[in-house]
N, C-alpha and C positions, 0 to 999 in steps of 0.2 A: 780686354776693353774695360775701361773704368765705369763704375756706376756714377750717375750724376744726380745731385740733390739740390734742392732749393733752400738756401739758408738766410736770405734777406729779401725784404720787400719794400718798395717805395712807390707811392701813388700821389699824383696831383689830378683831381677830377672834378666834374661838376657837382659831385656829392660831397666834396670837401677835400681838404689838403691833409694828407697823411693816411696811412693804412687803417688806423682805428676808426676814424670818421667815415672813410669810404666803406669799410666793412659793416659798420653799424647801419649806414644808409641802405646798403644792399640787402641786408637781412630784414630790414623794416619795409622793404618795397617802396622806397622813397624815390621820387622823380627829381632829377637834377636839371630839368628843362625849364626855361623861363624866357621872358622878353629880352631881346637884344637892346642893351643900353650903352654899348661901347662905341656905337656909331649910329647914324640915322638910317634905320632900316625901313622907314615908312613907305618908301617908293618900291621896295622889293615885294615879291610875291609872298615871301615868308618873313615873319617878324620875330622869330624866336630861335633859340639854340641852347645848347648845353655849355654854359660859360663857367669858367673857374672864377670863383669869387674870393675876395680877401687875400689875394696873393700879392705880397709885397717884395719884389725882387731886390729893391735897394736895401731893405732891411736884412735880407738873407745874404746878399753878395756884396753889398756896398754900392754906392751910387756910381762910382767910376766903372766898376766891372759890369754892373747891370746894364749900363748904357752900351756896352760892347756886344750884347747878346740879344738876338731876336727872342720873342716870347717862347717859341718852341724850344729853344736852347735853355732858357731859364727853367722851363718846366722839367726838361730832361735832367738838368743838373740838380734841381731840387729833389726830384724823385730818387736820383742816384745817391745823393747825400743821406736821404732817409734810409735807403736800402743798406748803405754802408754801416750806419749806426745800428740798424736792426740786426745785421749779420754778426756784429761783434768782432769783425775783422780788425786787426791791428796792422795798419799799412806798413809800419816800420819792420814788421816781422815777416812780411811776404817776400817771395822771390818775384820782383817786379817784372822780370822777363817772362814769367808764367802767369801774369795777370793781364787780362784782355778786356776790351770793351766792344760789344756788338749792339749798337743802338741805332735804329733807323727812323726815318720820317717819310711820310708819303709825299709831302709837299714842300717842307722846309720853311724858310723865312719869308713867307708871302707878304706879311705886313710890312716888313722892311723894304721889300721890293716895291710895294704899292706906295709907301711913303716917299721913297726916293724918286720914283717915276713922277710923282706930283711935283717934287722940288725941281726936277729936270725941266718939266713943261712950264712951270710958273716962274722959275728964277734962274734957269740956265744950268749948264753942266758944272759950273764951279760950285754949286750948292749941293751936289750929290756927295753923300758921305764917303770918305775913303774906306770906311768899314762896310760898305754895302755888300761886297762880295763875301768876305768872311762871316758876315752876319746872316746872309741869305742862303748860302749853300747847305744842302741837306745833311752833310756829314758833321756839321758843327756841334750838334748836341753830343755826339760820340766823342769828338775831339776835345771839347771842354771837359767832359767827364774824365777822359784819359789824362788830361793835364792836371785836373784836381786830384786824381788818384796816383799820378806818377807811374801809370802802367806802361810797361815797355814791350808787352806782347802785342799781338795784332789789334788794331782798331778798325772795325768794319762798320759801315753805314749802308746797309742794303736799302734799295729803293724798289719795293714791290707793292706800291700803292697801299691799300688798306690791309694787306696781309703782312706788312713789314714787321710788326711786332713779333708775330709767330716765326717769320723767316729768321729774324735775329736770334730768337730763343732757340730755334731748331739748329741753326748753324753753330751757335755757342755750345749747345749740347754735344754736337759731334766733335767740336774742337777739344772739349774735355774728355769725352769718351775715347777719342783716339790718342790721348796722352800728350796733346800739344799745349795744354794749359791746365792750371790748377783751379783758377777762379776766373769767371767771366761775368761782367755786368751786362745784362741783356734786356732788350725791350724796345719801346718806341715812344716818340714824343710828337705832338702836333699842336699847332696854334693857328688854324686856318679859318677861323670864324671872322672873316674880313669882308669888306664891302664887295670886292671883286669876286671872291669865291662864292659868296651868297648869290650874286647875280648869275654866275656861271652855272652853279648847280640848279638854281631856280629856273633858268631858261632851258635847261636840259630836262626839266620836269622830273628831277630825281628826288627832290626833297618835299616833305610834307608842307601843306599850306593850311593846316588846322590852327589858324591864328587865334581863334576864340578859346581854344582848349590846348595850350601848348604842352601841358603835362600829360595829356592823353594822346599826343600826336604820334609817339613812337610805340607801335603796337605790332610787334613781330607775330607772324602767322595768323593774325586776326583778319577777318574778311573786310574790315573797314580801314585797313592801312592804305596810306596814299603817298608813301615815300619816306626816306630816312630823315633824321633830325641831325643837323650838323652839331658837332661838339668838339671839345678840346681837352688837352691834358697830357699826362705821361704815366707810363707804367714800366717800372724797372725791377728786374729780379737779379739776385745774386745766385749764380749757379756755381757749384763747387763739386770737385770729385769727392766721393764718399770718404775715401781715405784721408784727404786733406781736412774735410769737415770734422771727422771723428778725432783726428789727431789734436784738434784744438777744442774739442768738446762743444761743438756748435749745435744750436737748436736746428732741427730739420723740419721744414714744413711738409715737403712732399718729394717724390722722386720723379724725374723726367726719364721716360723709358723709350720713347719713340718719336719720330718726326717724319712726316710725309709731305713732299712738295711736288706739285704737278702744274701743268699748264692746260688751259682750255683749248687754246689755238682756235678760237671761235669768233670773238668780237671784241672791240676795244672797250666796251663798257658792259655789255650784257653777258649773262651766264647762260650756258646751254640749258634748255628746259629740263633735260634729264639729269642735270647735275653730275655729268660723268667725271669732270675733273675733280670735283669735291669728293665724290665716291672713291676715286683712285687715291687721293691724298689721305683720306681716312684709312683706307685699306693698307697703304704703305706704312703709315704710322703704327698700326697694329702689328704688321709684319715685323718691323724693326724691334718692336717691344716683345715679340714672341707671344702675342696675345691673340685671342679670337674675339669676334664680335660679342659672343656670349659673356665675355669677361667684363664688358663695359657697363658701368652702372649709371653714367651720366654723360650727356653731351652738352657742352657750352657752345651753342650755335652761333654762327656769324650773324644770321637773322637781323638784317638791317631795317626791316619794315618796308621793303619794296615789294611790289606785286610779283615780279618775275624772280627776284633773288630768293625770297623766302620759299616759294614753291619749288624752285630748283634744288635748294638745299634739302628740303623735306624729301624730295624724290631720291636724292643721294643717300640720305639716312635710311629710308625704307629699303632701298636696294641693298645696302650693305648688310642689313640684318636679315632680310628675306633670303639672301643667298646662303646664309648659314642656318636658315630655318628658325630664326629667333624673332621674338617681338622686340620692337624698338625700346631702348631704355628711356629713362627720364631725360627730358630736354629742357634747358633753360636758355633764356635770351637776355643777357645783361644790358643790351642796348635799349631795352624797354625803359630802363631807369637812367642810363648814362647818355643816351643818344649815341651817335656814331662818332667816336673819337678819332676816326680815320686811322692814321699810322700809329696812334697810341692805343687803339682798341685791343689789339692782340695781347699787349703787355698787361692791360687792366683785366682782361678776361682770364689770362693765365694766373694772375694773382688771386682772383676770386676763386678759381678752381683749386689752387693750392690750399687756400684757407678752408675751402669746403671739404677737401679730403682730410685735412688735419682735424677739423671739428665735427665731421659727420653731418653736414648740412648742405642742401642745394638751394642756391638763391632763387628767388621767384622771378617770374615773367609777369610784369604788370600790363594792364590794358588788354589782356587777352580775354575778350568777352564773347565774340562770335567766331568760332573756329571756321577757317576757310577750307571748304571741301578740297580745294586744289592742293592743300598741304597735307591731306591725308589724316590718318588717325594717329597722331603723335601724342605721347604722354607728356604734355606741356605742364611744367610746374607753375601753375597759374596762381597769381594773387598773393600767396604767402609762401615763405620759405618752408622747405620740407626736410625734416630730420630723417636721415637714412644712413645706413652702414655702407657708405660708398667707398670702394677701394680702387676703382679705375675710372678715369674720365678722359674724354677727348675735348679739346678746345679748337674750334674752327675759325680760320680767318681767310677771307678771299678778297681779291683786289681787282680794280680796273685793269684791263689788259689780259685778264685770264690767269692771274696768279692765285694759286691755292696752297695754303700752308696749314698743317694740322699738327698739334702737339698731343702726345699721349702722356698722361701723368698717372702716378700710382701712389696710394697712401704709403708712407714710408714704413717699412718693416725691416729690421736688421736680418 
């Protein structure tokens, strides 16, 4: 079995475009949440979200190409291009048949669908774009990245709701581990902060309505949480076999060592109160890595700031470590700063964990002011980043429909 390492990172997020800006914001405990100004949200229950600012797709891709892509595809391609540059890979030197792309989206091109449905109703079928379908379908970020790279290996676009980034990274890890690819671009992309999605989530009472304090709205594990905060962006990692990376002298951020995927088989949107599926996914990730709970130094929690979801995940974490007679490790919740990037959240979380393992730092959880007794006595890294000699971390992602995906990562040591 091949060892699998992370050699390139690319991020588009509400904290900024590019890994450097993203990471600086994370370490500073900065919130990326603000008022929605991309459409009129005044009639909605929620008026804020985590929006990507200062993103100019025409400047990056050219006007003609940019107009052929939904915003989620633009985000994914931009993050992949940064990851490519960051990795130092020379495409002309790669075996393209062993280069793959595993990038998913939870929702896909929702804005494109909404815009064209409006054209259909107002102006008739002749005004619907012939590019509607290739812009809307959820595989198109992966497809555009594959075209850009000229990758001839498998291109996969899993759809596992908000766990999709971790699903893509985990399946990519196994592709390389099993010897089927040398390099895989993996992660997720999402751009679903739209009129219709805001209405749908709002009417489901899933999102926060703290309109007077948007930057304080995402508060994982806090007793005052009232729902998640919609967000957008992309997070893409370059995964590579250790042998391939070392042969070209690549910089290595971290090592991916395990992946756990389970189903709740419980409810279309709710998680079971005991967090059984999350518990089993974390357990499986550690088993594949050959690690025990006692080896884990940090957990990057899914922690969306919903009442049931956070307490369910906390139960799963406590159960995992209690079964081994261990205290729970440090827990951080990136969504407190980023909001919930939906299908992009797993990729962004994994990037933050990889950077943290490399630099010996755990990103903070902001807005954690009144611990919720229902979440138990977790060691939440609250308010400020924590310097620590972390060697092993888990990053959790869970999705509507009961999808659970957990990645185990380790500080790289030869």
